[in-house]
Phi, psi and omega in degrees: 000134180277141172265143190219140172211146182229142178218141177240132180242127177280126181273131175284141178299137178271179184298322180297317179293321179294319179296321177299317179295315179298320177297320179295320177295320179297317178298319179298316178296323175298322178298317178296316180297319179296322178297319184282321191245351184237274184217130183301315184292320177295317179299320179294319179295316180293320177298316179296319178297319178296318178296320177299314179295321178298317179303311182288326178294320179294318178296324180293336179280345179267093184224141177226156171247138178245126175253126176240110178262126172235111188055238183264358181268152180221129174252134182243129180232150174256130178247117180257134176055031177058018180218330182262119184247131179226127176294129183254317185196151174235134176254121175269127184306323180290341181269349181286126179268316183211156169236117186235148171294140179301319182275010185275157176293328178299319179290321177299321177297320177298319179298317180290321184285331185238094180292341180262014182296127177266128180250125176245115186259114177240040179258177179289337184086359180282109184298337180286348181253019183297337178292345178258005180272127178239139181254119177267108180278117186218170176256137176222108181054045177080002179248145177278128182234135173256114182258117182269123177234147177255108188259137172273176186300318181296317180290325177301316179297318179297313182294320179301321179299319185273343183245354183288332183272359178281123184290339181267010177257119183267124168072023181297313183300319180287331182281342180270357182245000000 
């Protein structure tokens, strides 16, 4: 029987998404100004384009990550606007070398030792929650990848169960407590 756990993390909008939204509002304001001071038909077209951009910019800011753990494997998906789901990455339990706290000295050592380390961030981006960010050091097509996940207490316990017995994982038990 497979063991299963699922967790959803709401992603905070990044600077690029916020800038896109501000730009859309600016285009909308230009449309209103064009309607009032230039030409009504041009203003309506620019206003409509701005409203269209605001709609998509707002939807782009509504993003979540879903982690689905089945035994030692994890599938990560991005959910946009609570309806569009896209598979982002899969972690195979057998490929995981280490699970490290993001703020740990062990992870900093990994960053320094491996200049070609690829980092895939699937956390909320909330800096106040960095103590819950864990980096899964894994192999992906011959390259070392650090996959960042933000784990709640229930998921931490689940992950600890599946990764504590791996002899090649350093310090998992101490990093989960």
